[in-house]
N, C-alpha and C positions, 0 to 999 in steps of 0.2 A: 314403672320397670323395677323389679328387684335387681340387685347386683348378683351377677353371676362370676365367680371365680373359675378360671380355667384351671387345669389340672397343674399347669406349669405356674401359675399364680397372676397371670394376665387377668384381667377384667375384661372378660366376654363382652359385657354390656356397654362398655365404653367404646368399642371398637365400632369404626364406621361400617364396616362390611356386615357385620352383626345388625346393627340398626338398620341399615338398608335393607336386609333381607327380612327382619322382622317387619318393616313398614311395607314390604312388598313393592318396593319402588326400584323397578328396573333401571331408570335413568341414574339414580343414585349410585345403584350398584355398578353400572358402567363407568362413572366417575371414579369410583374407588378403585376398579380393576385398572383403569387408565393411570391413576396415581402410582399404584402399584407397579406396574408395567415400567414406568420411567424409574420411580425411586429404587428397585430392586434390579434395574436393568433385565428384565424378563419379560420379553415382547409376548410370550405365549400365555400371559395369565389372561383369562377369561370372565365374564360375568360368573359364570358358572364355577369357576376356580374360586372366586371370591364369596360365592353366595355361602352364608353359614348361619347355623342356629345355634353355635356355640360348640366346643369340644366335648362337653359333657353329654351331648346328645350320643346315644348309642345305637343311632341307625347305621346301617350299612354306608349311607351317603353321608359324609360329613365335608366340610369344606376341602379344599386341594390341600391347603397345607395339614390341616389334622390329619388326612389320610396318611401324610408322610411323615409325621413328626413322631421322633423317636421317646420323646418324655410323655407324649400322650399314650403311645401303644404301651409303654411300660407301665404306666398308671392302671390303664385298661386291664393288662394281665395280672396285676397285683391286687385289682379290685379296690384301689382308692380313689377318694373324691378328688383328691390334689396330693402333690408330692409332700405338702406339710403334713400330712398325716400318716404317711409312710414310715415304716420302723426303720428303714433304710434313708431317710431324708438326710441329704447332703452326697449323696451318691455322686459320682461322675458325671452321670447324665444332665442331672439337674443343675449341678454346679457349674458345668460348662454353658449351661443355657444362661443361667443367673448372672453370669459374668455380664452379659450384652443388656440385660434387664433389671438394674438395680432395685428398682420399686416393686418389682415380683419378689424379689428376693425378701424386701422387707415384710410384704404381706405374708410370704410361706412361713419366714421365721417368726410371726406373730401367731400365725396358726399352729406351728409346732410348739411354740412355747405355752401354749394354752392347753396342752394335752395333759 
């Protein structure tokens, strides 16, 4: 499987929800949803919410988090593959997110530096 970098710099293809969806493994997807319910204290997370084809998927139906992600929404509106290629890279939206995910920042910084 080729590596898929999300708009925010996360690696979609490393995500268990993405992997379970691609494998069409409902039991695995339920285990992911159960883990997220506990980990994020979010009892409403379902397998449908966790089902994911990656945030680069431009269908109307993306996973629950992708549909509510302001970083993804901004990248879609700007028509960029990820924040690293955005002319406004380093904006408040992505900077706030990257404080929580330093490995995504390293990835996006490298993409941005290669421009």
